[in-house]
C-alpha positions in Angstrom: -7.4 -5.4 36.8 -7.1 -7.3 40.1 -6.8 -4.3 42.4 -9.0 -1.2 42.4 -5.8 0.7 43.2 -3.1 -0.2 40.7 0.0 -1.7 42.3 3.3 -0.6 40.9 6.5 -2.5 41.7 9.5 -0.2 41.3 12.8 -2.0 41.1 15.4 0.8 41.6 18.7 0.7 43.5 18.9 4.5 43.9 16.8 5.0 47.1 16.6 8.8 46.6 15.2 8.4 43.1 13.0 5.5 44.2 11.4 7.7 46.8 10.7 10.5 44.3 8.9 8.1 42.0 7.1 6.4 44.9 5.8 9.8 46.1 4.7 10.9 42.7 2.8 7.6 42.1 1.2 7.8 45.5 0.0 11.3 44.8 -1.7 9.8 41.7 -3.4 7.2 43.8 -1.2 4.3 43.0 0.1 1.8 45.6 3.9 1.4 45.2 6.3 -1.2 46.5 10.0 -0.7 46.0 12.8 -3.2 45.7 16.4 -2.0 45.7 18.0 -4.8 43.8 17.1 -7.2 41.0 16.8 -10.3 43.1 14.5 -8.6 45.7 12.5 -7.2 42.8 11.9 -10.6 41.3 10.9 -12.1 44.7 8.4 -9.2 45.2 7.0 -9.7 41.8 6.3 -13.3 42.6 4.7 -12.5 46.0 2.7 -9.4 45.2 1.8 -9.8 41.5 1.9 -6.1 40.7 -0.2 -4.5 37.9 3.0 -3.1 36.4 6.8 -3.2 37.0 9.2 -0.3 36.6 12.6 -1.8 36.2 16.0 -0.2 36.3 18.8 -2.0 34.4 22.0 -1.3 36.3 21.5 -2.8 39.7 23.3 -5.0 42.2 22.7 -8.8 42.5 20.8 -9.1 39.2 20.6 -6.6 36.4 17.3 -5.4 34.9 17.8 -7.5 31.7 18.1 -10.7 33.9 15.1 -9.7 36.0 13.1 -9.2 32.8 14.1 -12.5 31.3 13.1 -14.3 34.6 9.8 -12.4 34.7 9.0 -13.5 31.1 9.9 -17.1 31.8 7.5 -17.3 34.7 3.9 -18.2 33.6 2.4 -16.4 36.6 4.3 -13.2 35.8 4.6 -13.2 32.0 1.5 -11.0 31.5 2.6 -8.2 33.9 3.8 -5.2 31.8 7.4 -4.1 32.4 8.6 -0.6 31.7 12.4 -0.3 31.7 13.3 2.9 33.5 17.0 3.5 33.2 19.8 5.9 32.1 21.2 3.4 29.6 20.2 5.1 26.3 22.2 3.1 23.8 20.1 1.7 20.9 21.4 -1.8 21.6 20.1 -1.6 25.2 16.7 -0.3 24.1 16.5 -3.0 21.5 17.6 -5.7 24.0 15.0 -4.5 26.6 12.1 -4.4 24.1 13.3 -7.7 22.6 13.1 -9.3 26.0 9.5 -8.2 26.4 9.4 -4.8 28.0 6.4 -2.8 26.9 8.4 0.5 26.9 11.8 1.9 27.6 12.1 5.2 29.4 15.4 7.0 29.8 15.3 8.7 33.2 17.0 11.8 32.1 14.4 12.4 29.4 11.3 11.8 31.5 10.1 13.6 34.5 8.5 11.4 37.2 5.1 12.9 36.3 5.6 11.8 32.7 6.5 8.4 33.9 3.2 8.2 35.8 1.4 9.2 32.6 3.2 6.5 30.7 2.2 3.9 33.3 -1.4 5.1 33.1 -1.4 4.7 29.4 0.1 1.2 29.6 -2.6 0.2 32.2 -5.2 2.0 30.2 -6.4 4.1 33.2 
């Protein structure tokens, strides 16, 4: 891992929810940067090279699927694990997200922020 403190990029357009996740991750000794739309998230990923990306799907400017496709096309970003964190629970959406290269698909309503932190720890093998 490049950073002793794992860097999480949270791409989430709901600022209230974004802050809840940010606080929870910071309590667990993660560093968190937040982007509020897909385009900003992609730019941040390129600049900051986070250890993991939590990605919402329904967002302004560029949806999560598009962001994911762009991340996986970029050689410098392709190895960053992406966990989709969304309220879209249709099997088609899950299949599409995993098919595009996400390592996991979490439905917000089914996972408490603390469980999301645990999931990230397991993906990063912490």
